[in-house]
C-alpha positions as CSV (number, residue, x, y, z in Angstrom):
1,M,8.7,-18.6,-17.2
2,N,8.2,-16.8,-20.5
3,S,9.8,-13.3,-20.6
4,N,6.7,-12.1,-22.5
5,D,4.8,-12.8,-19.2
6,W,6.8,-10.3,-17.2
7,V,5.0,-7.1,-16.2
8,K,6.0,-4.1,-14.2
9,V,5.1,-4.1,-10.5
10,P,3.0,-0.9,-10.6
11,L,1.0,-2.1,-13.6
12,I,0.1,-5.5,-12.1
13,A,-0.7,-3.9,-8.7
14,E,-3.2,-1.6,-10.5
15,D,-4.6,-4.4,-12.5
16,L,-5.2,-6.5,-9.4
17,G,-6.5,-3.6,-7.3
18,V,-3.8,-3.9,-4.7
19,S,-1.0,-1.6,-3.7
20,V,2.6,-1.8,-5.0
21,K,3.6,-2.4,-1.4
22,T,1.4,-5.5,-1.4
23,I,3.2,-6.9,-4.4
24,Y,6.6,-6.3,-2.8
25,N,5.3,-7.9,0.4
26,W,4.4,-11.0,-1.6
27,I,7.9,-11.0,-3.1
28,N,9.5,-10.6,0.3
29,V,7.7,-13.5,1.9
30,G,8.4,-15.8,-1.1
31,K,4.8,-16.0,-2.6
32,L,5.9,-14.2,-5.7
33,F,9.2,-14.3,-7.7
34,M,10.9,-11.2,-9.2
35,P,13.0,-12.5,-12.1
36,R,14.5,-9.0,-12.7
37,P,14.2,-5.8,-10.7
38,G,10.7,-4.2,-11.0
39,Y,9.1,-7.1,-12.9
40,V,7.0,-10.1,-11.9
41,S,5.2,-12.8,-13.8
42,Q,1.6,-11.8,-14.5
43,V,0.4,-15.4,-14.3
44,E,2.1,-15.9,-10.9
45,A,0.7,-12.6,-9.6
46,Y,-2.8,-13.6,-10.5
47,E,-2.4,-17.0,-8.8
48,V,-1.2,-15.4,-5.6
49,W,-4.0,-12.8,-5.7
50,L,-6.6,-15.6,-6.1
51,Q,-5.0,-17.5,-3.1
52,Q,-5.1,-14.4,-1.0
53,R,-8.7,-13.8,-2.0
54,S,-9.7,-17.3,-0.9
55,L,-7.9,-16.8,2.4
56,R,-9.9,-13.6,3.0
57,R,-13.2,-15.4,2.5
58,F,-12.1,-18.2,4.9
59,Q,-11.0,-15.6,7.5
60,S,-14.3,-13.7,7.1
61,F,-16.3,-16.8,7.8
62,F,-14.6,-17.3,11.1
63,Q,-14.8,-13.6,12.1
64,S,-18.6,-13.6,11.3
65,S,-19.3,-16.8,13.3
66,R,-18.7,-15.5,16.8
67,L,-15.3,-17.3,17.0
68,V,-12.5,-15.3,18.6
69,R,-8.8,-16.0,18.9
70,D,-7.1,-16.4,22.3
71,G,-3.6,-15.0,23.1
72,N,-2.0,-18.0,21.3
73,G,-4.0,-17.4,18.1
74,R,-6.3,-20.4,18.5
75,F,-10.0,-20.1,17.8
76,Q,-12.3,-20.2,20.7
77,S,-16.0,-19.7,21.1
78,G,-17.2,-16.1,21.5
79,K,-19.5,-17.2,24.4
80,D,-18.6,-16.3,27.9
81,D,-18.5,-19.5,30.0
């Protein structure tokens, strides 16, 4: 990772349109690496953001198609049998 690629967390959060807490959540769950306190790789942050955006589209599809989750998190038909 190039040190020129490092950007402060509040700046990348604003650039991506997410909260600072979201960036730190990505760091805490291992999706994003913080090479030194308060900095992340701009390229990695954009990659994570794109992955999360794709997941939201996928989740939106299932939510709009009358599929619901049961107590175990499995998708089931929204129809009452």
